[in-house]
Structure formats: structure tokens, C-alpha cells
C-alpha atoms as one frame of an Amber mdcrd trajectory, in Angstrom:
protein
   0.011  -0.073  -0.067   1.047   3.598  -0.418   2.473   5.092   2.767   0.023
   8.092   2.740   0.089  10.530   5.564  -2.751  11.772   7.598  -4.799  14.076
   5.463  -3.774  12.677   2.101  -6.350  11.213  -0.387  -3.917   9.582  -2.853
  -6.268   7.586  -5.075  -9.883   7.076  -6.236 -11.084   5.511  -3.077  -8.683
   7.011  -0.538  -5.702   5.781   1.287  -6.784   2.222   1.739  -8.735   1.944
  -1.564 -12.015   1.168   0.206 -13.761   4.492   0.459 -12.940   4.988   4.165
 -11.139   8.147   5.324  -8.512   8.077   8.153 -10.114  11.453   9.222 -13.146
  11.932  11.371 -14.293  15.306  10.279 -15.614  16.691   6.966 -18.101  19.514
   6.145 -21.730  18.553   6.861 -23.551  21.480   5.065 -22.773  23.555   2.015
 -24.359  25.167  -0.978 -23.157  27.003  -4.045 -22.575  30.020  -1.857 -22.038
  28.653   1.639 -19.029  26.959   3.049 -17.165  27.132  -0.163 -13.448  27.590
   0.104 -13.065  27.816  -3.750 -14.455  26.841  -7.109 -12.290  26.285 -10.197
 -13.947  26.151 -13.620 -12.736  23.106 -15.660 -12.177  23.119 -19.472 -14.347
  20.067 -19.976 -16.424  17.276 -18.410 -14.876  14.325 -16.632 -15.725  11.558
 -14.227 -12.363  11.118 -12.422 -11.919  11.731  -8.735  -9.311  14.087  -7.539
  -6.296  12.839  -5.574  -4.884  15.061  -2.941  -1.343  14.998  -1.440  -0.107
  17.712   0.858  -0.999  20.973  -0.679  -1.595  19.758  -4.192  -4.742  18.345
  -5.946  -4.382  16.195  -9.007  -6.917  15.703 -11.683  -7.161  14.019 -15.136
  -8.986  15.804 -17.983  -9.507  15.760 -21.650  -8.826  18.698 -24.006  -9.775
  17.773 -27.521  -7.614  14.764 -28.414  -5.026  15.624 -25.679  -5.227  13.959
 -22.304  -4.067  16.066 -19.345  -2.780  15.633 -15.798  -3.497  18.796 -13.906
  -2.040  19.904 -10.536  -3.704  22.630  -8.444  -2.843  24.508  -5.386  -5.202
  23.240  -2.676  -5.137  26.471  -0.765  -6.695  28.626  -3.600  -7.421  26.313
  -6.675  -4.739  27.905  -8.885  -3.362  25.670 -11.553   0.324  24.820 -10.746
   0.972  22.891 -13.931  -0.547  20.852 -16.763   1.077  17.849 -18.507  -0.535
  17.035 -21.798  -0.390  13.654 -23.454  -1.371  13.106 -27.139  -4.589  11.109
 -27.381  -6.342   9.146 -30.015  -8.848  10.796 -32.309 -12.330   9.482 -32.150
 -11.778   7.168 -29.207 -15.101   5.379 -28.699 -17.146   6.046 -25.586 -20.582
   7.273 -24.536 -21.566  10.826 -23.826 -21.863  10.139 -20.077 -18.197   8.840
 -19.943 -15.990  11.519 -21.395 -12.169  11.637 -21.529 -10.732  11.885 -17.965
 -12.788   9.040 -16.538  -9.888   7.197 -14.830  -8.666   8.744 -11.559  -4.972
   9.536 -10.844  -2.999   7.946  -8.127   0.020   9.448  -6.238   2.606   8.283
  -3.706   4.036  11.775  -3.116   6.906  11.207  -5.593   4.976  10.624  -8.824
   1.411  10.805 -10.198   0.267   7.988 -12.441  -2.738   8.199 -14.680  -4.297
   6.024 -17.407  -5.729   7.504 -20.546  -7.016   4.471 -22.392  -5.314   4.215
 -25.851  -3.013   7.105 -24.964  -1.321   4.896 -22.390  -0.230   4.768 -18.763
   1.683   7.933 -17.694   3.856   8.880 -14.838   4.653  12.507 -13.851   6.813
  13.884 -10.970   5.344  16.262  -8.424   6.594  19.250 -10.471   4.849  18.204
 -13.675   7.871  16.598 -15.414   7.127  13.474 -17.428   8.865  10.379 -15.956
   7.642   7.644 -18.303   4.748   6.597 -20.603   3.746   3.034 -21.262   1.836
   2.236 -24.403  -0.469  -0.629 -23.653  -2.152  -0.658 -27.079  -5.585   0.304
 -28.303  -8.450   0.347 -25.926 -11.881   0.361 -27.589 -15.403  -0.292 -26.250
 -18.662   1.265 -27.025 -18.897   2.545 -23.483 -15.260   3.731 -23.098 -13.079
   2.912 -20.092 -13.153   3.746 -16.383 -10.815   1.610 -14.255  -8.253   3.563
 -12.308  -4.598   2.516 -11.592  -3.645   1.426  -8.014  -0.195   1.645  -6.481
   1.833   0.030  -3.691   5.524   0.603  -2.704   6.916  -1.008  -5.937   4.374
  -1.231  -8.579   1.309   0.185 -10.342  -1.583  -2.135 -11.166  -4.228  -1.579
 -13.889  -7.273  -3.554 -15.092  -7.098  -2.708 -18.792 -10.361  -2.837 -20.728
 -13.083  -3.317 -21.565 -13.116  -4.319 -25.165 -11.418  -6.876 -27.506  -8.321
  -6.703 -25.190  -8.663  -7.142 -21.495  -5.878  -7.803 -19.096  -4.526  -7.036
 -15.636  -1.047  -5.610 -15.713   1.629  -4.673 -13.115   4.265  -2.017 -13.946
   7.428  -0.941 -12.121   6.357   2.518 -10.846   9.894   3.833 -11.093  10.742
   2.704 -14.669   7.432   2.104 -16.313   8.598  -1.422 -17.239   5.920  -4.065
 -17.404   6.452  -6.736 -14.737   3.647  -9.128 -15.481   0.369  -9.356 -17.385
  -2.711 -11.665 -16.983  -4.781 -11.941 -20.042  -8.504 -12.338 -19.824 -10.810
 -14.059 -22.507 -13.139 -11.576 -24.143 -15.861 -11.842 -26.830 -15.118  -8.682
 -28.804 -15.048  -4.906 -28.786 -18.610  -4.371 -29.781 -19.799  -6.399 -26.899
 -22.130  -4.646 -24.336 -20.242  -6.448 -21.544 -16.820  -5.979 -19.925 -15.231
  -4.801 -16.716 -14.600  -1.234 -15.589 -13.712  -2.351 -12.118 -10.649  -0.966
 -10.286  -8.509  -3.491  -8.408  -8.208  -3.445  -4.545  -5.047  -4.193  -2.652
  -6.054  -6.034   0.548  -4.079  -7.828   3.264  -5.228 -11.413   3.580  -3.762
 -13.624   6.336  -0.662 -11.358   6.582  -0.047 -11.239   2.810  -1.111  -8.696
   0.218  -3.546  -9.805  -2.616  -4.777  -7.866  -5.646  -8.543  -8.335  -5.710
 -10.088  -7.748  -9.029 -13.515  -8.268 -10.742 -13.222  -9.813 -14.187 -15.753
 -11.173 -16.607 -17.963 -13.689 -14.723 -15.578 -13.981 -11.725 -13.698 -12.258
  -8.982 -10.129 -13.197  -8.177  -7.340 -12.731  -5.758  -3.938 -12.300  -7.510
  -0.410 -12.403  -6.112   0.864  -8.797  -6.648   4.449 -10.113  -7.176   3.738
 -12.461  -9.981   0.064 -12.124 -11.157  -0.576 -15.704 -10.118  -4.206 -16.468
  -9.336  -4.428 -17.428  -5.702  -8.212 -17.942  -5.775 -11.208 -17.210  -7.918
 -14.981 -17.407  -7.543 -17.367 -17.734 -10.516 -20.873 -16.407 -11.039 -20.399
 -12.570 -11.106 -21.781 -12.048 -14.546 -20.315 -10.609 -17.717 -20.406  -7.002
 -16.768 -18.721  -5.331 -13.699 -18.679  -1.604 -13.147 -18.358  -1.602  -9.304
 -14.971  -2.543  -7.717 -14.242  -5.058  -4.883 -14.640  -3.795  -1.356 -13.212
  -5.874   1.620 -13.886  -5.902   5.294 -14.469  -8.376   8.127 -12.615 -11.059
   6.175 -15.085 -10.781   3.246 -14.798  -9.252  -0.266 -17.960  -8.118  -1.963
 -18.282  -7.139  -5.603 -21.395  -6.392  -7.768 -21.909  -7.452 -11.303 -24.449
  -5.759 -13.516 -26.740  -6.369 -16.354 -28.350  -9.549 -15.080 -25.216 -10.421
 -13.201 -24.953 -11.077  -9.456 -23.666  -9.515  -6.295 -21.123 -11.871  -4.632
 -19.621 -11.948  -1.149 -16.634 -14.306  -0.825 -14.746 -15.290   2.433 -11.075
 -14.459   2.033  -8.369 -16.942   2.675  -9.214 -19.662   0.159  -7.140 -21.258
  -2.585  -8.121 -22.364  -6.167 -11.670 -22.273  -7.174 -13.634 -21.122  -4.114
 -17.073 -20.683  -5.777 -18.844 -23.251  -3.534 -16.416 -23.435  -0.549 -16.032
 -19.708   0.381 -19.210 -18.036  -0.914 -20.868 -16.179   1.852 -23.856 -15.029
  -0.239 -24.914 -14.285  -3.639 -27.752 -11.950  -4.800 -29.083 -12.384  -8.396
 -29.972 -10.453 -10.259 -27.571  -7.938  -8.797 -28.703  -4.607  -7.420 -27.532
  -2.533 -10.379 -24.409  -0.544  -9.099 -21.891   1.651 -10.906 -20.351   2.972
  -7.702 -18.778   0.802  -5.056 -19.980   0.515  -1.508 -18.233   0.968   1.829
 -18.157  -1.434   4.841 -18.517  -0.239   8.400 -19.123  -2.304  11.553 -20.503
  -5.387   9.893 -22.671  -3.600   7.242 -22.161  -2.806   3.629 -23.561   0.576
   2.579 -24.153   1.054  -1.193 -25.857   3.143  -3.748 -27.766   1.770  -6.758
 -27.608   3.398 -10.180 -31.305   4.273  -9.839 -30.796   6.426  -6.717 -31.581
   3.782  -4.061 -29.322   3.714  -1.037 -29.123   0.477   0.921 -27.547  -1.019
   3.957 -26.878  -4.766   3.968 -25.840  -7.204   6.631 -22.312  -8.146   5.634
 -22.589 -11.785   6.674 -25.986 -12.525   5.133 -26.476 -10.050   2.323 -29.995
  -9.273   3.809 -31.185  -5.700   3.525 -31.322  -3.772   6.763 -32.829  -0.739
   5.130 -33.327   0.558   1.517 -34.332   4.114   0.803 -34.466   6.492  -2.058
 -31.736   9.103  -1.904 -33.134  12.627  -1.138 -32.511  15.425  -3.505 -33.840
  16.405  -6.853 -30.798  16.402  -9.101 -30.825  14.181 -12.271 -33.692  12.145
 -10.983 -31.424  10.895  -8.216 -29.299   8.701 -10.512 -25.983   7.699  -8.966
 -22.621   6.893 -10.580 -20.276   7.887  -7.784 -19.207   5.786  -4.812 -20.098
   6.419  -1.226 -17.277   7.686   1.205 -17.025   7.107   4.918 -15.740   9.812
   7.263 -16.067   9.060  10.936 -19.664   7.802  11.273 -20.989   9.605   8.272
 -21.445   8.480   4.671 -21.294  10.904   1.834 -23.115  10.028  -1.450 -23.283
  12.298  -4.482 -25.911  11.865  -7.332 -25.642  12.921 -10.894 -27.370  16.199
 -10.355 -24.711  17.352  -7.721 -26.747  16.569  -4.586 -24.697  15.189  -1.768
 -26.623  13.414   0.897 -24.926  12.812   4.264 -26.290   9.840   6.192 -25.359
   8.319   9.426 -23.446   5.072   9.073 -25.962   3.146  11.143 -28.462   0.206
  10.845 -31.092   2.964  11.266 -31.601   5.146   8.362 -30.848   8.680   9.324
 -30.291  11.652   6.861 -28.044  14.286   8.307 -27.940  16.740   5.416 -28.670
  17.246   1.774 -26.410  19.724  -0.166 -26.989  20.874  -3.672 -24.315  22.142
  -6.206 -26.546  22.113  -9.251 -23.865  20.604 -11.411 -23.404  17.197 -13.217
 -21.385  14.767 -11.005 -20.194  11.235 -11.832 -16.964  11.422  -9.831 -16.586
  10.283  -6.201 -15.862  12.753  -3.427 -12.501  13.120  -1.752 -11.739  14.429
   1.655  -8.402  15.926   2.994  -7.750  17.850   6.253 -11.406  18.389   6.867
 -12.020  19.695   3.396 -14.180  18.034   0.784 -13.320  18.003  -2.908 -16.043
  17.298  -5.459 -15.277  17.264  -9.158 -18.233  18.075 -11.445 -18.538  18.376
 -15.166 -18.212  22.103 -14.887 -15.745  22.770 -11.963 -13.657  21.470  -9.073
 -15.053  22.430  -5.677 -13.235  22.748  -2.389 -15.740  22.821   0.446 -15.241
  23.752   4.113 -12.667  25.813   5.991 -14.100  29.278   5.329 -17.298  31.109
   5.813 -17.787  31.824   2.134 -16.317  31.286  -1.277 -12.927  32.718  -2.325
 -12.386  33.949  -5.829  -9.241  34.412  -7.869  -7.558  33.548 -11.239  -9.341
  30.647 -12.814 -11.999  30.568 -10.165 -15.623  31.671 -10.147 -18.368  32.036
  -7.523 -21.871  31.031  -7.885 -23.724  31.523 -11.096
């Protein structure tokens, strides 16, 4: 795992990759004009979550056919640097999944980002390119969405979906490919595939790379790519990523697939021996849930929030998310800070609920902008990337303005 310090949010789902913050405080209430530290307009839409390290915020973006890693000063939102990477003209995707859908990851020495057919890129903290790895053409009717993850030696990526799908490990210092595990796929025009981001989890004192693939979830050896275990029955489409806690990993398939809970610690095919529960058809999820005190809190694509018993999969409660934005549809992943869960819908409404077996809404906060990215928290401040802007919330009585920023419309 990355040796992130307190207050850092180094990757898509935070320091441990499971949506749980090491902090206990984050803003509870805000609006477009209240509790806004700054708002920076962005050149185009994107679904990636910001990474935060020290006083710098990192984003991935698209600018025409160029793919961009951007660094901003967290104190005021000013752009520190941009590094552009030549992209591919007419890269296939859908309107709701524009360029800049994969989130960056940083260890405080380098930032790594994946831009589909434009490759995997590493940049130092001053914006100088370190290496670029061409992994070949990525093509799928819905585009890509998996984000790279990092430990002390390597970067891991679930490449796909499309006619080429594989999990790859790369030396983070040199950009050299260390290993690759190929996956069988039916073709680029297929509706199915995996957009799932791997999860590094400690299992019985050793690290495993947990990854959702077509029709199965697997635990790989991070050193070699060797499959330690696998469980079948996920389905042919996986948008959500694995989340682990209490000795169990849960991953949700989609499009007539299933939601699986697997007991960690097995070897070989554990489909029958280690399956804790299976829900079919799956509750349609694009975002990934968060585990807290024996419960799994998740958000369905149709705007339903639910709390499941981790050991049985039985619903404890299931409620429609408050807020009017975008009919309540949800692509982002819930985030846990202390005993609060933050969930953002596509209309920019953030609902804050108590992480509890009893459903309790603490606040509903509207930004009135399109959001598919997940939130990030750092030193008590909340960062939300919309299709229009990057917001930093908390820490002041009102919005600040400056070069490249704007207040409410």
C-alpha cells in the first residue's frame, strides 16, 4: 500500500482503496454560496476523482484529443501545472463517460494516470514526465473507467473493456511491465466488460490484488500475477469494484449479473467453498459500497441507498436518496468519514447519512452541477469534481475567488 500521511487522499477511493477516510471530520452542510473555499472552472467534463497529497490536488482531464494531468494548489485552486499527453482521435465512448474518466494515483513522488489508448503515464510532483507506457488500443462502445492503484513498488491496472482485457503490473519507477494476466473476451462491440478498479487487501498477513473480471472475482499475487483464488458467478459486466472488510470481499456485477460476497483466505476455485452469499440479479451498481461495523452501505444506479448485513446480504434498510438532481441517478461511490457516509448523485446533490443500521439523513447539499466522480476528503475539506468545476468545500465562511475561479452563477 501507499504510505499516505494523515490528510492525504492519494487515489480514487482514498488511502486504503475502500472509500474509508482516516479522518473523522468533514463538512456537513454547504451550497453553491455557503461553506465554499473555492471553485475552479474546468475546461471540459470528466468523471475522475481528484487525488490530494499535501498542498496539491491532481486531476485528469481531456482537452480535444489531448489527455491532461493537472495539478492545483489546494489553498486557492490555482493551476500549478498541466502535462498534456497526445490522445487518439475518435476514441469510442458514450456521452456520459468523457475523457478523464480514470482517476490519478500518487505516492508523493509521482502521479500515475491512465488515458485508455493514450497509455499509462507517470509524472513527477513538479509536472515533469517520468515515463509513458503504451499498452495498445483500448476500444469499447462505453469507453473505459478503471483507475490505476499503487503500492511501494508497482502500479496495477485492469485494462479494458473491449477486445483486449488484461490485468497488468508495472514498475512504478521505470514504467517497465512486470507481469500481465490476459482475460478471454468476446469482442470490442460487446455490451459487456469490466470497468472495475482492483483493490489491494491484506489477507492472512499477505497482500492480494482483488479484481473483478468477466464472470468471476479473483485474488492475484501482486508479485507474480498468479491467481491465488477465484469465484465464478459474477456475470459478464462489472462496473463496481471489490470492497473488503471483516474477512469478506464483496463485488457487484451488473446487467443480469450477481452480487457476490466471498470469504477471504481460500485457494483455487472457491465458488462453492467460500461463498458467503450471492444476490441475483444484482442490485445495479456503478459505484462501489463501503463497509462499516458489519454492514455494507451502497448506492444503486437508480438512486436507491441501501444497508446490507455483511454476513448474510440481507437488506437492513433501503431508501431512495433525497435530492432532486438528475432524478437521483448515482454513478459515484459512497465515502465514509467518521460515522458519516457521503453519497453524490448525478445532479450534484450530496446526501450525508449516518453509518448506522437505522436510516438517518443528516444533510442534503446541492451544487446544481453534473457529477459522476466520487468525493475526496483531506484535512477536513471536501473535494467534489463536477462536469463544470472542481469544488473545495469547508474551512471558510464563504467562497474565495481568484484567477481561474468563479463564484456561484
